[in-house]
C-alpha positions in Angstrom: 120.5 142.7 101.3 119.2 139.5 100.9 118.2 138.3 104.3 117.1 134.2 105.4 119.5 131.4 105.6 121.3 130.3 102.7 119.8 127.5 100.3 120.9 123.9 101.5 123.1 122.6 98.5 123.0 118.6 98.0 126.2 116.9 98.2 128.0 116.2 95.4 127.3 112.4 95.3 123.6 113.0 94.9 124.0 115.4 92.3 126.0 112.8 90.5 123.5 110.2 90.7 121.0 112.5 89.7 122.1 113.3 86.6 123.5 110.1 85.7 119.9 108.7 86.6 118.7 111.6 84.1 121.2 110.2 81.3 119.8 106.5 81.5 115.9 107.3 81.4 116.8 109.4 78.1 118.6 107.3 76.9 115.5 104.7 77.2 112.9 106.8 76.4 114.6 107.7 73.1 115.7 103.7 72.3 111.9 102.8 72.6 110.5 105.7 70.7 113.6 104.4 67.6 112.0 101.0 67.7 108.6 102.3 67.5 109.3 104.3 64.1 111.4 101.8 62.6 108.6 99.0 62.8 105.9 100.1 61.3 102.8 99.4 62.3 101.0 95.7 62.5 99.9 95.6 58.5 102.8 97.1 57.2 106.7 95.8 56.8 109.9 97.0 57.6 111.5 98.0 53.9 113.0 95.3 52.5 116.7 97.1 52.7 117.0 96.5 56.6 113.9 94.0 56.8 114.2 91.4 60.2 112.8 88.3 60.4 110.0 88.1 63.0 109.6 84.6 63.9 110.0 83.4 67.3 112.0 80.6 68.4 111.0 77.4 67.3 111.7 74.1 68.5 113.3 71.2 66.9 114.4 72.0 63.5 114.2 69.9 60.0 116.2 66.8 61.3 113.4 66.0 62.9 110.9 66.2 60.4 112.3 64.7 57.7 111.2 61.3 57.2 107.8 62.0 58.8 104.5 62.4 57.5 103.7 65.9 56.1 101.2 68.2 58.5 98.3 68.5 57.3 95.9 70.2 59.7 93.9 73.3 57.2 95.8 76.2 56.0 93.7 79.4 55.3 94.0 80.9 51.4 93.5 84.6 50.6 90.2 84.4 49.6 89.4 83.5 53.1 88.4 79.5 52.7 90.9 76.8 53.7 92.7 73.9 52.1 95.5 71.1 53.3 98.5 69.3 52.3 96.6 66.4 51.9 94.6 67.4 48.7 98.3 66.9 46.9 98.4 63.3 48.0 99.5 62.0 44.7 102.0 64.5 43.4 105.4 65.6 44.7 104.8 68.9 46.4 107.5 71.8 47.1 106.2 74.1 50.2 107.5 77.6 50.4 107.5 79.7 53.3 107.7 83.2 52.2 106.9 86.5 53.6 107.3 90.2 52.7 109.8 91.2 55.4 112.4 88.2 54.2 114.6 89.5 51.4 115.3 86.1 50.7 112.3 85.1 50.3 111.1 88.2 47.9 114.4 87.7 45.7 114.1 83.9 45.6 109.9 83.7 44.5 110.0 84.4 40.6 112.8 81.5 40.8 110.6 79.3 42.2 107.9 80.2 39.8 110.2 79.7 36.8 111.1 76.1 38.0 107.2 75.7 38.7 106.5 76.5 35.3 109.4 74.4 33.9 107.9 71.7 35.5 104.0 71.5 35.0 102.5 68.8 36.8 104.9 67.1 37.4 105.4 68.8 40.7 103.1 70.9 42.8 104.2 73.9 44.4 102.7 75.6 47.6 103.6 79.1 48.8 102.4 79.8 52.4 103.0 83.4 54.0 104.3 83.9 57.2 103.2 86.8 59.4 101.6 88.9 57.0 98.5 90.4 56.3 96.2 89.6 53.5 96.9 92.4 52.0 100.5 92.2 51.9 100.7 88.7 51.4 98.8 89.7 48.1 100.8 92.4 46.9 103.8 90.2 47.2 102.4 87.0 45.4 101.7 90.1 42.6 104.9 91.9 42.6 106.6 88.5 42.2 104.3 87.0 39.7 104.1 83.7 41.1 100.9 81.3 39.9 101.2 78.6 41.9 98.9 77.6 44.7 99.1 79.8 48.2 98.6 80.4 51.6 98.7 82.0 55.0 100.3 81.3 58.0 99.9 84.4 60.4 101.2 83.0 63.2 103.8 80.7 62.3 102.7 77.4 63.7 102.4 75.7 59.9 106.5 76.8 59.8 107.2 75.2 63.0 105.5 72.0 62.3 107.5 71.0 59.1 110.8 72.1 61.3 111.5 75.2 59.6 113.9 77.7 61.9 115.0 80.3 59.6 113.1 82.1 56.4 113.1 81.4 54.1 112.1 77.6 54.4 111.8 74.9 51.8 110.2 71.6 52.2 109.9 69.0 49.4 106.9 66.5 50.2 106.9 63.3 47.9 104.1 61.8 46.5 102.9 59.9 49.5 102.9 62.9 51.8 106.3 61.9 53.5 109.0 64.9 54.3 112.1 64.0 52.1 113.9 67.4 52.0 114.3 70.9 54.2 116.2 73.4 52.6 116.6 77.0 54.9 118.0 80.3 53.3 117.7 81.5 49.8 117.3 79.0 46.5 118.1 79.8 43.4 116.8 77.9 40.1 119.0 75.5 39.6 119.3 74.5 43.6 115.9 74.0 44.1 115.5 72.2 40.2 118.7 70.3 41.6 117.0 69.3 44.8 113.5 68.2 43.3 115.0 66.1 40.8 117.5 64.4 43.7 114.7 63.8 46.1 111.1 64.4 44.7 111.9 63.1 40.8 113.0 59.5 39.8 116.6 59.7 38.1 117.2 60.4 34.4 113.6 62.1 34.5 112.9 64.9 32.3 110.1 67.6 33.0 
């Protein structure tokens, strides 16, 4: 027959607390693993069906930049060089901030190309890729058929300087280099053309 003292039983309250702690820890670990699996590596976007903007919270907004000179700090272009919005001075300019992880951005880019083709040299277009790798940005430009100038904004600092608070953001800059209008959210070709006609082109002007 077994000898010795019987095993000491833990108080019921201690057992309950230990069990609850185990459940909480398991749930936290599972959540962390799930988050890592969904996000993917730094060079890969989320799928377009469940993409989540990663732009950090930005101060100010469009109302703070309309009427001010467009920032002319240099930005990177895909071939490794740099350019500046100052180079467009003398021509009305549409600046569109886009990203591979932004579903409305991807949807509207062919419409922007359509308006670009319709307007020809009357209005310049510039697309700025936000928080993407060079490879992903280039792939998106090729996939959407964009032919106008493009550049990169890896840390979203240029987007912030133009008053962007959401993606996509489109900024209209007049020929004098002044921000005259800001649009947040996806736009159709007709919505973009109406905004250009109202804010950048003289009434009755035709391409």
